[in-house]
Structure formats: C-alpha cells, structure tokens
N, CA, C and O atoms as a Maestro MAE file, in Angstrom:
{
 s_m_m2io_version
 :::
 2.0.0
}

f_m_ct {
 s_m_title
 :::
 protein
 m_atom[328] {
  # First column is atom index #
  i_m_mmod_type
  r_m_x_coord
  r_m_y_coord
  r_m_z_coord
  i_m_residue_number
  s_m_chain_name
  s_m_pdb_residue_name
  s_m_pdb_atom_name
  i_m_atomic_number
  :::
  1 25 8.881 25.598 35.778 1 A "MET " " N  " 7
  2 3 7.849 24.522 34.789 1 A "MET " " CA " 6
  3 2 6.929 23.840 35.841 1 A "MET " " C  " 6
  4 15 7.395 23.369 36.878 1 A "MET " " O  " 8
  5 25 5.756 23.808 35.572 2 A "GLY " " N  " 7
  6 3 4.915 23.179 36.302 2 A "GLY " " CA " 6
  7 2 4.873 21.709 36.496 2 A "GLY " " C  " 6
  8 15 5.013 20.949 35.538 2 A "GLY " " O  " 8
  9 25 4.668 21.250 37.808 3 A "VAL " " N  " 7
  10 3 4.742 19.732 37.823 3 A "VAL " " CA " 6
  11 2 3.501 19.200 38.262 3 A "VAL " " C  " 6
  12 15 3.160 19.697 39.335 3 A "VAL " " O  " 8
  13 25 2.714 18.368 37.809 4 A "PRO " " N  " 7
  14 3 1.378 17.803 38.376 4 A "PRO " " CA " 6
  15 2 1.498 17.435 39.790 4 A "PRO " " C  " 6
  16 15 2.425 16.729 40.186 4 A "PRO " " O  " 8
  17 25 0.579 17.897 40.567 5 A "THR " " N  " 7
  18 3 0.566 17.617 42.153 5 A "THR " " CA " 6
  19 2 -0.134 15.986 42.472 5 A "THR " " C  " 6
  20 15 0.079 15.277 43.456 5 A "THR " " O  " 8
  21 25 -0.908 15.737 41.433 6 A "GLN " " N  " 7
  22 3 -1.452 14.225 41.819 6 A "GLN " " CA " 6
  23 2 -1.402 13.570 40.293 6 A "GLN " " C  " 6
  24 15 -1.487 14.254 39.273 6 A "GLN " " O  " 8
  25 25 -1.257 12.189 40.313 7 A "ARG " " N  " 7
  26 3 -0.801 11.699 39.156 7 A "ARG " " CA " 6
  27 2 -2.638 11.221 38.654 7 A "ARG " " C  " 6
  28 15 -3.616 11.096 39.390 7 A "ARG " " O  " 8
  29 25 -2.541 11.074 37.358 8 A "HIS " " N  " 7
  30 3 -3.968 10.976 36.437 8 A "HIS " " CA " 6
  31 2 -4.069 9.546 36.292 8 A "HIS " " C  " 6
  32 15 -3.186 8.857 35.782 8 A "HIS " " O  " 8
  33 25 -5.410 9.007 36.854 9 A "THR " " N  " 7
  34 3 -5.573 7.736 36.674 9 A "THR " " CA " 6
  35 2 -5.645 7.143 35.056 9 A "THR " " C  " 6
  36 15 -5.744 7.851 34.055 9 A "THR " " O  " 8
  37 25 -5.584 5.936 35.083 10 A "LYS " " N  " 7
  38 3 -5.609 5.145 33.673 10 A "LYS " " CA " 6
  39 2 -7.049 5.483 33.138 10 A "LYS " " C  " 6
  40 15 -7.244 5.467 31.923 10 A "LYS " " O  " 8
  41 25 -7.943 5.752 33.912 11 A "SER " " N  " 7
  42 3 -9.298 5.870 33.076 11 A "SER " " CA " 6
  43 2 -9.457 7.348 32.633 11 A "SER " " C  " 6
  44 15 -10.076 7.659 31.616 11 A "SER " " O  " 8
  45 25 -8.827 8.288 33.507 12 A "ARG " " N  " 7
  46 3 -8.866 9.762 33.035 12 A "ARG " " CA " 6
  47 2 -7.810 9.777 31.864 12 A "ARG " " C  " 6
  48 15 -8.116 10.457 30.885 12 A "ARG " " O  " 8
  49 25 -6.576 9.094 31.845 13 A "ARG " " N  " 7
  50 3 -5.499 9.179 30.653 13 A "ARG " " CA " 6
  51 2 -6.601 8.736 29.401 13 A "ARG " " C  " 6
  52 15 -6.792 9.441 28.410 13 A "ARG " " O  " 8
  53 25 -7.175 7.627 29.617 14 A "ASN " " N  " 7
  54 3 -7.535 7.170 28.702 14 A "ASN " " CA " 6
  55 2 -9.058 7.689 27.756 14 A "ASN " " C  " 6
  56 15 -9.299 7.553 26.556 14 A "ASN " " O  " 8
  57 25 -9.836 8.268 28.780 15 A "LYS " " N  " 7
  58 3 -10.981 9.099 28.578 15 A "LYS " " CA " 6
  59 2 -10.366 10.416 27.519 15 A "LYS " " C  " 6
  60 15 -10.962 10.814 26.518 15 A "LYS " " O  " 8
  61 25 -9.235 10.872 27.951 16 A "GLY " " N  " 7
  62 3 -8.631 12.138 27.011 16 A "GLY " " CA " 6
  63 2 -8.270 11.305 25.559 16 A "GLY " " C  " 6
  64 15 -8.584 11.877 24.515 16 A "GLY " " O  " 8
  65 25 -7.761 10.264 25.497 17 A "ARG " " N  " 7
  66 3 -7.181 9.660 24.344 17 A "ARG " " CA " 6
  67 2 -8.298 9.123 23.413 17 A "ARG " " C  " 6
  68 15 -8.060 8.697 22.283 17 A "ARG " " O  " 8
  69 25 -9.703 9.179 24.043 18 A "SER " " N  " 7
  70 3 -10.601 8.528 23.054 18 A "SER " " CA " 6
  71 2 -11.136 9.298 21.686 18 A "SER " " C  " 6
  72 15 -11.685 8.749 20.731 18 A "SER " " O  " 8
  73 25 -10.917 10.327 21.792 19 A "HIS " " N  " 7
  74 3 -10.939 11.358 20.529 19 A "HIS " " CA " 6
  75 2 -9.835 11.088 19.613 19 A "HIS " " C  " 6
  76 15 -9.960 11.312 18.409 19 A "HIS " " O  " 8
  77 25 -8.751 10.614 20.121 20 A "MET " " N  " 7
  78 3 -7.550 10.204 19.081 20 A "MET " " CA " 6
  79 2 -7.725 9.289 18.188 20 A "MET " " C  " 6
  80 15 -6.936 9.270 17.243 20 A "MET " " O  " 8
  81 25 -8.661 8.430 18.248 21 A "ALA " " N  " 7
  82 3 -9.036 7.373 17.097 21 A "ALA " " CA " 6
  83 2 -9.094 7.912 15.776 21 A "ALA " " C  " 6
  84 15 -9.678 8.924 15.388 21 A "ALA " " O  " 8
  85 25 -8.368 7.048 15.111 22 A "LEU " " N  " 7
  86 3 -8.613 7.388 13.360 22 A "LEU " " CA " 6
  87 2 -9.999 7.133 12.792 22 A "LEU " " C  " 6
  88 15 -10.531 6.090 13.172 22 A "LEU " " O  " 8
  89 25 -10.568 7.779 12.082 23 A "LYS " " N  " 7
  90 3 -11.661 7.694 11.439 23 A "LYS " " CA " 6
  91 2 -11.723 7.189 10.166 23 A "LYS " " C  " 6
  92 15 -10.825 7.446 9.364 23 A "LYS " " O  " 8
  93 25 -12.648 6.514 9.877 24 A "GLN " " N  " 7
  94 3 -12.353 5.899 8.409 24 A "GLN " " CA " 6
  95 2 -12.731 7.005 7.111 24 A "GLN " " C  " 6
  96 15 -13.786 7.632 7.205 24 A "GLN " " O  " 8
  97 25 -12.142 7.149 6.314 25 A "PRO " " N  " 7
  98 3 -12.390 8.205 5.213 25 A "PRO " " CA " 6
  99 2 -13.691 7.863 4.632 25 A "PRO " " C  " 6
  100 15 -14.082 6.725 4.371 25 A "PRO " " O  " 8
  101 25 -14.305 8.938 4.460 26 A "VAL " " N  " 7
  102 3 -15.685 8.829 3.692 26 A "VAL " " CA " 6
  103 2 -15.310 8.834 2.074 26 A "VAL " " C  " 6
  104 15 -14.384 9.540 1.673 26 A "VAL " " O  " 8
  105 25 -16.053 8.036 1.204 27 A "PHE " " N  " 7
  106 3 -15.849 8.097 -0.171 27 A "PHE " " CA " 6
  107 2 -17.341 8.566 -0.657 27 A "PHE " " C  " 6
  108 15 -18.394 8.555 -0.020 27 A "PHE " " O  " 8
  109 25 -17.082 8.971 -1.959 28 A "SER " " N  " 7
  110 3 -18.394 9.244 -2.715 28 A "SER " " CA " 6
  111 2 -18.188 8.639 -4.126 28 A "SER " " C  " 6
  112 15 -16.985 8.506 -4.350 28 A "SER " " O  " 8
  113 25 -18.949 8.245 -5.113 29 A "TYR " " N  " 7
  114 3 -18.669 7.750 -6.391 29 A "TYR " " CA " 6
  115 2 -18.761 8.849 -7.361 29 A "TYR " " C  " 6
  116 15 -19.583 9.752 -7.204 29 A "TYR " " O  " 8
  117 25 -17.845 8.805 -8.488 30 A "CYS " " N  " 7
  118 3 -17.943 9.805 -9.637 30 A "CYS " " CA " 6
  119 2 -18.902 9.318 -10.171 30 A "CYS " " C  " 6
  120 15 -19.200 8.124 -10.219 30 A "CYS " " O  " 8
  121 25 -19.682 10.585 -10.792 31 A "ALA " " N  " 7
  122 3 -21.080 10.573 -11.412 31 A "ALA " " CA " 6
  123 2 -20.892 9.855 -13.061 31 A "ALA " " C  " 6
  124 15 -21.804 9.373 -13.732 31 A "ALA " " O  " 8
  125 25 -19.588 9.949 -13.404 32 A "LYS " " N  " 7
  126 3 -19.462 9.584 -14.902 32 A "LYS " " CA " 6
  127 2 -19.136 8.155 -14.942 32 A "LYS " " C  " 6
  128 15 -19.919 7.334 -15.419 32 A "LYS " " O  " 8
  129 25 -17.762 7.779 -14.350 33 A "CYS " " N  " 7
  130 3 -17.438 6.451 -14.159 33 A "CYS " " CA " 6
  131 2 -17.638 5.633 -13.244 33 A "CYS " " C  " 6
  132 15 -17.263 4.477 -13.438 33 A "CYS " " O  " 8
  133 25 -18.212 5.942 -12.121 34 A "HIS " " N  " 7
  134 3 -19.097 5.178 -10.911 34 A "HIS " " CA " 6
  135 2 -17.491 4.611 -10.193 34 A "HIS " " C  " 6
  136 15 -17.389 3.441 -9.827 34 A "HIS " " O  " 8
  137 25 -16.654 5.307 -10.099 35 A "VAL " " N  " 7
  138 3 -15.549 4.732 -9.314 35 A "VAL " " CA " 6
  139 2 -15.233 5.540 -8.023 35 A "VAL " " C  " 6
  140 15 -15.379 6.760 -8.093 35 A "VAL " " O  " 8
  141 25 -14.851 5.037 -6.951 36 A "LYS " " N  " 7
  142 3 -14.915 5.461 -5.568 36 A "LYS " " CA " 6
  143 2 -13.817 6.750 -5.541 36 A "LYS " " C  " 6
  144 15 -12.652 6.607 -5.909 36 A "LYS " " O  " 8
  145 25 -14.230 7.704 -5.172 37 A "LYS " " N  " 7
  146 3 -13.184 8.846 -5.090 37 A "LYS " " CA " 6
  147 2 -13.650 9.724 -3.700 37 A "LYS " " C  " 6
  148 15 -14.736 9.668 -3.125 37 A "LYS " " O  " 8
  149 25 -12.626 10.436 -3.406 38 A "MET " " N  " 7
  150 3 -12.951 11.357 -2.271 38 A "MET " " CA " 6
  151 2 -13.832 12.586 -2.648 38 A "MET " " C  " 6
  152 15 -13.715 13.222 -3.696 38 A "MET " " O  " 8
  153 25 -14.632 12.808 -1.763 39 A "PRO " " N  " 7
  154 3 -15.504 14.129 -1.889 39 A "PRO " " CA " 6
  155 2 -14.677 15.386 -2.045 39 A "PRO " " C  " 6
  156 15 -13.638 15.735 -1.485 39 A "PRO " " O  " 8
  157 25 -15.569 16.074 -3.132 40 A "HIS " " N  " 7
  158 3 -14.652 17.540 -3.255 40 A "HIS " " CA " 6
  159 2 -13.456 17.398 -3.860 40 A "HIS " " C  " 6
  160 15 -12.609 18.283 -3.735 40 A "HIS " " O  " 8
  161 25 -13.184 16.114 -4.700 41 A "GLN " " N  " 7
  162 3 -11.998 15.770 -5.468 41 A "GLN " " CA " 6
  163 2 -12.118 15.519 -6.916 41 A "GLN " " C  " 6
  164 15 -13.187 15.066 -7.326 41 A "GLN " " O  " 8
  165 25 -11.183 15.749 -7.723 42 A "ILE " " N  " 7
  166 3 -11.367 15.440 -9.009 42 A "ILE " " CA " 6
  167 2 -11.238 13.793 -9.337 42 A "ILE " " C  " 6
  168 15 -10.242 13.235 -8.875 42 A "ILE " " O  " 8
  169 25 -11.957 13.189 -9.919 43 A "CYS " " N  " 7
  170 3 -11.943 11.711 -10.385 43 A "CYS " " CA " 6
  171 2 -10.571 11.323 -10.892 43 A "CYS " " C  " 6
  172 15 -10.144 11.884 -11.901 43 A "CYS " " O  " 8
  173 25 -9.841 10.396 -10.264 44 A "GLU " " N  " 7
  174 3 -8.468 10.137 -10.881 44 A "GLU " " CA " 6
  175 2 -8.548 9.250 -12.295 44 A "GLU " " C  " 6
  176 15 -7.648 9.156 -13.129 44 A "GLU " " O  " 8
  177 25 -9.787 8.663 -12.340 45 A "ASN " " N  " 7
  178 3 -9.920 7.742 -13.136 45 A "ASN " " CA " 6
  179 2 -10.313 8.379 -14.554 45 A "ASN " " C  " 6
  180 15 -9.843 7.915 -15.593 45 A "ASN " " O  " 8
  181 25 -11.199 9.464 -14.545 46 A "CYS " " N  " 7
  182 3 -11.539 10.125 -15.671 46 A "CYS " " CA " 6
  183 2 -11.405 11.461 -15.657 46 A "CYS " " C  " 6
  184 15 -11.810 12.095 -16.632 46 A "CYS " " O  " 8
  185 25 -10.884 12.048 -14.686 47 A "GLY " " N  " 7
  186 3 -10.484 13.732 -14.735 47 A "GLY " " CA " 6
  187 2 -11.971 14.312 -14.618 47 A "GLY " " C  " 6
  188 15 -12.004 15.312 -15.336 47 A "GLY " " O  " 8
  189 25 -12.822 14.168 -14.205 48 A "TYR " " N  " 7
  190 3 -14.179 14.852 -14.462 48 A "TYR " " CA " 6
  191 2 -14.369 15.360 -12.913 48 A "TYR " " C  " 6
  192 15 -13.807 14.719 -12.024 48 A "TYR " " O  " 8
  193 25 -15.161 16.510 -12.589 49 A "TYR " " N  " 7
  194 3 -15.682 17.038 -11.431 49 A "TYR " " CA " 6
  195 2 -16.681 17.679 -11.510 49 A "TYR " " C  " 6
  196 15 -16.538 18.721 -12.151 49 A "TYR " " O  " 8
  197 25 -17.905 17.446 -11.020 50 A "GLY " " N  " 7
  198 3 -18.922 18.400 -11.161 50 A "GLY " " CA " 6
  199 2 -19.605 18.442 -12.807 50 A "GLY " " C  " 6
  200 15 -20.189 19.371 -13.364 50 A "GLY " " O  " 8
  201 25 -19.280 17.071 -13.310 51 A "GLY " " N  " 7
  202 3 -20.022 17.039 -14.488 51 A "GLY " " CA " 6
  203 2 -19.082 17.762 -15.739 51 A "GLY " " C  " 6
  204 15 -19.541 17.954 -16.865 51 A "GLY " " O  " 8
  205 25 -18.053 18.028 -15.438 52 A "LYS " " N  " 7
  206 3 -16.987 18.749 -16.316 52 A "LYS " " CA " 6
  207 2 -15.713 18.112 -16.554 52 A "LYS " " C  " 6
  208 15 -15.228 17.400 -15.675 52 A "LYS " " O  " 8
  209 25 -15.150 18.286 -17.600 53 A "GLU " " N  " 7
  210 3 -13.663 17.411 -17.687 53 A "GLU " " CA " 6
  211 2 -12.922 18.556 -17.181 53 A "GLU " " C  " 6
  212 15 -13.153 19.672 -17.647 53 A "GLU " " O  " 8
  213 25 -12.043 18.381 -16.258 54 A "VAL " " N  " 7
  214 3 -11.266 19.413 -15.636 54 A "VAL " " CA " 6
  215 2 -9.810 18.743 -15.940 54 A "VAL " " C  " 6
  216 15 -8.948 19.617 -16.033 54 A "VAL " " O  " 8
  217 25 -9.425 17.715 -16.080 55 A "ILE " " N  " 7
  218 3 -8.164 17.146 -16.476 55 A "ILE " " CA " 6
  219 2 -8.340 16.156 -17.581 55 A "ILE " " C  " 6
  220 15 -9.229 15.306 -17.609 55 A "ILE " " O  " 8
  221 25 -7.331 16.354 -18.576 56 A "ASP " " N  " 7
  222 3 -7.565 15.413 -19.713 56 A "ASP " " CA " 6
  223 2 -6.361 14.300 -19.421 56 A "ASP " " C  " 6
  224 15 -5.149 14.413 -19.602 56 A "ASP " " O  " 8
  225 25 -7.057 13.298 -18.957 57 A "VAL " " N  " 7
  226 3 -6.274 12.086 -18.218 57 A "VAL " " CA " 6
  227 2 -5.412 11.654 -19.355 57 A "VAL " " C  " 6
  228 15 -4.184 11.736 -19.327 57 A "VAL " " O  " 8
  229 25 -6.121 11.178 -20.381 58 A "LEU " " N  " 7
  230 3 -5.320 10.505 -21.579 58 A "LEU " " CA " 6
  231 2 -3.957 11.527 -21.910 58 A "LEU " " C  " 6
  232 15 -2.857 10.974 -21.911 58 A "LEU " " O  " 8
  233 25 -4.007 12.612 -22.114 59 A "ALA " " N  " 7
  234 3 -2.845 13.496 -22.363 59 A "ALA " " CA " 6
  235 2 -1.989 13.031 -21.176 59 A "ALA " " C  " 6
  236 15 -0.841 12.645 -21.395 59 A "ALA " " O  " 8
  237 25 -2.455 13.047 -20.014 60 A "LYS " " N  " 7
  238 3 -1.472 12.767 -18.881 60 A "LYS " " CA " 6
  239 2 -0.656 11.535 -19.120 60 A "LYS " " C  " 6
  240 15 0.573 11.474 -19.076 60 A "LYS " " O  " 8
  241 25 -1.497 10.553 -19.380 61 A "LEU " " N  " 7
  242 3 -1.014 9.269 -19.535 61 A "LEU " " CA " 6
  243 2 0.167 9.079 -20.451 61 A "LEU " " C  " 6
  244 15 1.161 8.393 -20.216 61 A "LEU " " O  " 8
  245 25 -0.109 9.847 -21.620 62 A "GLU " " N  " 7
  246 3 0.747 9.826 -22.858 62 A "GLU " " CA " 6
  247 2 1.832 10.517 -22.322 62 A "GLU " " C  " 6
  248 15 2.917 9.984 -22.555 62 A "GLU " " O  " 8
  249 25 1.860 11.630 -21.621 63 A "LYS " " N  " 7
  250 3 3.199 12.361 -21.290 63 A "LYS " " CA " 6
  251 2 3.983 11.558 -20.217 63 A "LYS " " C  " 6
  252 15 5.181 11.828 -20.146 63 A "LYS " " O  " 8
  253 25 3.527 10.670 -19.421 64 A "LYS " " N  " 7
  254 3 3.822 9.691 -18.300 64 A "LYS " " CA " 6
  255 2 4.804 8.612 -19.123 64 A "LYS " " C  " 6
  256 15 5.952 8.319 -18.787 64 A "LYS " " O  " 8
  257 25 4.055 8.074 -20.318 65 A "GLU " " N  " 7
  258 3 4.695 7.303 -20.925 65 A "GLU " " CA " 6
  259 2 5.985 7.496 -21.892 65 A "GLU " " C  " 6
  260 15 6.853 6.671 -22.175 65 A "GLU " " O  " 8
  261 25 5.846 8.776 -22.288 66 A "ARG " " N  " 7
  262 3 7.202 9.418 -23.120 66 A "ARG " " CA " 6
  263 2 7.978 9.557 -21.980 66 A "ARG " " C  " 6
  264 15 9.154 9.232 -22.140 66 A "ARG " " O  " 8
  265 25 7.620 9.999 -20.718 67 A "LYS " " N  " 7
  266 3 8.774 10.520 -19.906 67 A "LYS " " CA " 6
  267 2 9.510 8.954 -19.387 67 A "LYS " " C  " 6
  268 15 10.701 8.899 -19.083 67 A "LYS " " O  " 8
  269 25 8.754 7.951 -19.356 68 A "LYS " " N  " 7
  270 3 9.240 6.587 -18.825 68 A "LYS " " CA " 6
  271 2 10.009 6.150 -20.105 68 A "LYS " " C  " 6
  272 15 11.016 5.461 -19.935 68 A "LYS " " O  " 8
  273 25 9.706 6.418 -21.128 69 A "LYS " " N  " 7
  274 3 10.659 5.780 -22.377 69 A "LYS " " CA " 6
  275 2 11.974 6.512 -22.342 69 A "LYS " " C  " 6
  276 15 13.016 5.859 -22.310 69 A "LYS " " O  " 8
  277 25 11.992 7.927 -22.347 70 A "LYS " " N  " 7
  278 3 13.249 8.579 -21.998 70 A "LYS " " CA " 6
  279 2 13.894 8.304 -21.238 70 A "LYS " " C  " 6
  280 15 15.099 8.437 -21.454 70 A "LYS " " O  " 8
  281 25 13.449 7.783 -19.965 71 A "LYS " " N  " 7
  282 3 14.303 7.538 -18.952 71 A "LYS " " CA " 6
  283 2 14.879 6.131 -19.127 71 A "LYS " " C  " 6
  284 15 16.005 5.910 -18.682 71 A "LYS " " O  " 8
  285 25 14.172 5.140 -19.757 72 A "ASP " " N  " 7
  286 3 14.695 3.915 -20.069 72 A "ASP " " CA " 6
  287 2 15.499 3.841 -21.094 72 A "ASP " " C  " 6
  288 15 16.265 2.879 -21.142 72 A "ASP " " O  " 8
  289 25 15.513 4.760 -22.075 73 A "LEU " " N  " 7
  290 3 16.773 5.105 -23.125 73 A "LEU " " CA " 6
  291 2 17.904 5.519 -22.526 73 A "LEU " " C  " 6
  292 15 18.967 4.990 -22.850 73 A "LEU " " O  " 8
  293 25 17.867 6.492 -21.594 74 A "ALA " " N  " 7
  294 3 19.103 7.054 -20.962 74 A "ALA " " CA " 6
  295 2 19.655 5.934 -20.079 74 A "ALA " " C  " 6
  296 15 20.872 5.861 -19.907 74 A "ALA " " O  " 8
  297 25 18.873 5.110 -19.545 75 A "VAL " " N  " 7
  298 3 19.693 3.891 -18.683 75 A "VAL " " CA " 6
  299 2 20.259 2.899 -19.521 75 A "VAL " " C  " 6
  300 15 21.219 2.234 -19.133 75 A "VAL " " O  " 8
  301 25 19.644 2.710 -20.860 76 A "GLN " " N  " 7
  302 3 20.421 1.784 -21.683 76 A "GLN " " CA " 6
  303 2 21.787 2.370 -22.177 76 A "GLN " " C  " 6
  304 15 22.806 1.678 -22.176 76 A "GLN " " O  " 8
  305 25 21.769 3.684 -22.603 77 A "GLU " " N  " 7
  306 3 22.748 4.201 -23.262 77 A "GLU " " CA " 6
  307 2 23.802 4.587 -22.063 77 A "GLU " " C  " 6
  308 15 24.938 4.965 -22.349 77 A "GLU " " O  " 8
  309 25 23.434 4.489 -20.936 78 A "GLN " " N  " 7
  310 3 24.583 4.469 -19.655 78 A "GLN " " CA " 6
  311 2 25.034 3.336 -19.640 78 A "GLN " " C  " 6
  312 15 26.260 3.333 -19.528 78 A "GLN " " O  " 8
  313 25 24.323 1.823 -19.739 79 A "LYS " " N  " 7
  314 3 24.839 0.612 -19.535 79 A "LYS " " CA " 6
  315 2 25.859 0.384 -21.128 79 A "LYS " " C  " 6
  316 15 26.962 -0.163 -21.144 79 A "LYS " " O  " 8
  317 25 25.293 0.836 -22.097 80 A "ALA " " N  " 7
  318 3 26.000 0.705 -23.363 80 A "ALA " " CA " 6
  319 2 27.351 1.443 -23.199 80 A "ALA " " C  " 6
  320 15 28.320 0.844 -23.665 80 A "ALA " " O  " 8
  321 25 27.529 2.378 -22.744 81 A "GLY " " N  " 7
  322 3 28.525 3.316 -22.389 81 A "GLY " " CA " 6
  323 2 29.739 2.773 -21.586 81 A "GLY " " C  " 6
  324 15 30.853 3.265 -21.765 81 A "GLY " " O  " 8
  325 25 29.562 1.899 -20.822 82 A "LYS " " N  " 7
  326 3 30.325 1.234 -19.743 82 A "LYS " " CA " 6
  327 2 31.409 0.489 -20.291 82 A "LYS " " C  " 6
  328 15 32.165 -0.138 -19.549 82 A "LYS " " O  " 8
  :::
 }
 m_bond[327] {
  # First column is bond index #
  i_m_from
  i_m_to
  i_m_order
  :::
  1 1 2 1
  2 2 3 1
  3 3 4 2
  4 3 5 1
  5 5 6 1
  6 6 7 1
  7 7 8 2
  8 7 9 1
  9 9 10 1
  10 10 11 1
  11 11 12 2
  12 11 13 1
  13 13 14 1
  14 14 15 1
  15 15 16 2
  16 15 17 1
  17 17 18 1
  18 18 19 1
  19 19 20 2
  20 19 21 1
  21 21 22 1
  22 22 23 1
  23 23 24 2
  24 23 25 1
  25 25 26 1
  26 26 27 1
  27 27 28 2
  28 27 29 1
  29 29 30 1
  30 30 31 1
  31 31 32 2
  32 31 33 1
  33 33 34 1
  34 34 35 1
  35 35 36 2
  36 35 37 1
  37 37 38 1
  38 38 39 1
  39 39 40 2
  40 39 41 1
  41 41 42 1
  42 42 43 1
  43 43 44 2
  44 43 45 1
  45 45 46 1
  46 46 47 1
  47 47 48 2
  48 47 49 1
  49 49 50 1
  50 50 51 1
  51 51 52 2
  52 51 53 1
  53 53 54 1
  54 54 55 1
  55 55 56 2
  56 55 57 1
  57 57 58 1
  58 58 59 1
  59 59 60 2
  60 59 61 1
  61 61 62 1
  62 62 63 1
  63 63 64 2
  64 63 65 1
  65 65 66 1
  66 66 67 1
  67 67 68 2
  68 67 69 1
  69 69 70 1
  70 70 71 1
  71 71 72 2
  72 71 73 1
  73 73 74 1
  74 74 75 1
  75 75 76 2
  76 75 77 1
  77 77 78 1
  78 78 79 1
  79 79 80 2
  80 79 81 1
  81 81 82 1
  82 82 83 1
  83 83 84 2
  84 83 85 1
  85 85 86 1
  86 86 87 1
  87 87 88 2
  88 87 89 1
  89 89 90 1
  90 90 91 1
  91 91 92 2
  92 91 93 1
  93 93 94 1
  94 94 95 1
  95 95 96 2
  96 95 97 1
  97 97 98 1
  98 98 99 1
  99 99 100 2
  100 99 101 1
  101 101 102 1
  102 102 103 1
  103 103 104 2
  104 103 105 1
  105 105 106 1
  106 106 107 1
  107 107 108 2
  108 107 109 1
  109 109 110 1
  110 110 111 1
  111 111 112 2
  112 111 113 1
  113 113 114 1
  114 114 115 1
  115 115 116 2
  116 115 117 1
  117 117 118 1
  118 118 119 1
  119 119 120 2
  120 119 121 1
  121 121 122 1
  122 122 123 1
  123 123 124 2
  124 123 125 1
  125 125 126 1
  126 126 127 1
  127 127 128 2
  128 127 129 1
  129 129 130 1
  130 130 131 1
  131 131 132 2
  132 131 133 1
  133 133 134 1
  134 134 135 1
  135 135 136 2
  136 135 137 1
  137 137 138 1
  138 138 139 1
  139 139 140 2
  140 139 141 1
  141 141 142 1
  142 142 143 1
  143 143 144 2
  144 143 145 1
  145 145 146 1
  146 146 147 1
  147 147 148 2
  148 147 149 1
  149 149 150 1
  150 150 151 1
  151 151 152 2
  152 151 153 1
  153 153 154 1
  154 154 155 1
  155 155 156 2
  156 155 157 1
  157 157 158 1
  158 158 159 1
  159 159 160 2
  160 159 161 1
  161 161 162 1
  162 162 163 1
  163 163 164 2
  164 163 165 1
  165 165 166 1
  166 166 167 1
  167 167 168 2
  168 167 169 1
  169 169 170 1
  170 170 171 1
  171 171 172 2
  172 171 173 1
  173 173 174 1
  174 174 175 1
  175 175 176 2
  176 175 177 1
  177 177 178 1
  178 178 179 1
  179 179 180 2
  180 179 181 1
  181 181 182 1
  182 182 183 1
  183 183 184 2
  184 183 185 1
  185 185 186 1
  186 186 187 1
  187 187 188 2
  188 187 189 1
  189 189 190 1
  190 190 191 1
  191 191 192 2
  192 191 193 1
  193 193 194 1
  194 194 195 1
  195 195 196 2
  196 195 197 1
  197 197 198 1
  198 198 199 1
  199 199 200 2
  200 199 201 1
  201 201 202 1
  202 202 203 1
  203 203 204 2
  204 203 205 1
  205 205 206 1
  206 206 207 1
  207 207 208 2
  208 207 209 1
  209 209 210 1
  210 210 211 1
  211 211 212 2
  212 211 213 1
  213 213 214 1
  214 214 215 1
  215 215 216 2
  216 215 217 1
  217 217 218 1
  218 218 219 1
  219 219 220 2
  220 219 221 1
  221 221 222 1
  222 222 223 1
  223 223 224 2
  224 223 225 1
  225 225 226 1
  226 226 227 1
  227 227 228 2
  228 227 229 1
  229 229 230 1
  230 230 231 1
  231 231 232 2
  232 231 233 1
  233 233 234 1
  234 234 235 1
  235 235 236 2
  236 235 237 1
  237 237 238 1
  238 238 239 1
  239 239 240 2
  240 239 241 1
  241 241 242 1
  242 242 243 1
  243 243 244 2
  244 243 245 1
  245 245 246 1
  246 246 247 1
  247 247 248 2
  248 247 249 1
  249 249 250 1
  250 250 251 1
  251 251 252 2
  252 251 253 1
  253 253 254 1
  254 254 255 1
  255 255 256 2
  256 255 257 1
  257 257 258 1
  258 258 259 1
  259 259 260 2
  260 259 261 1
  261 261 262 1
  262 262 263 1
  263 263 264 2
  264 263 265 1
  265 265 266 1
  266 266 267 1
  267 267 268 2
  268 267 269 1
  269 269 270 1
  270 270 271 1
  271 271 272 2
  272 271 273 1
  273 273 274 1
  274 274 275 1
  275 275 276 2
  276 275 277 1
  277 277 278 1
  278 278 279 1
  279 279 280 2
  280 279 281 1
  281 281 282 1
  282 282 283 1
  283 283 284 2
  284 283 285 1
  285 285 286 1
  286 286 287 1
  287 287 288 2
  288 287 289 1
  289 289 290 1
  290 290 291 1
  291 291 292 2
  292 291 293 1
  293 293 294 1
  294 294 295 1
  295 295 296 2
  296 295 297 1
  297 297 298 1
  298 298 299 1
  299 299 300 2
  300 299 301 1
  301 301 302 1
  302 302 303 1
  303 303 304 2
  304 303 305 1
  305 305 306 1
  306 306 307 1
  307 307 308 2
  308 307 309 1
  309 309 310 1
  310 310 311 1
  311 311 312 2
  312 311 313 1
  313 313 314 1
  314 314 315 1
  315 315 316 2
  316 315 317 1
  317 317 318 1
  318 318 319 1
  319 319 320 2
  320 319 321 1
  321 321 322 1
  322 322 323 1
  323 323 324 2
  324 323 325 1
  325 325 326 1
  326 326 327 1
  327 327 328 2
  :::
 }
}
C-alpha cells in the first residue's frame, strides 16, 4: 500500500475540501398555488405538475385520515382488552 512521502500542508488540504461545501437548494414556485417546491417535482400542496393534476391530494388526505382512525381504534381496543 502506498504511503505519502511528504506531508500535505493545511492550505493544500483545505483547497481540496473547498468543493465539499453544501449548496443551498434551489426552489421554484408552483404555477397553480404559488407555494415553494423543488424544480421538476410535483407540488405537494396541490398535486399539479406542468399545469396538469397528477395526484389527487384530497383523496390521499382522506386515505391518511381513514388509516389514522383505524389505528386509533385498534389502540383503544387493545387498551380496553387489558
């Protein structure tokens, strides 16, 4: 295995690390609801991309609520069974 023959100085080390800095993400705005979103991504708020509805957000919310209610009922039944 190779061993470095000379030590790298602090400045050479830091110059190499200069490109490792994190870059701030770029945001764009949804054309329909004007909420910040990542470019080339579906808007999480309204479900639109490129002026077309891709995801039915309301149906997704209803499904989440039903799932949560079902889970809450299961927890209550478990507590009542003890």
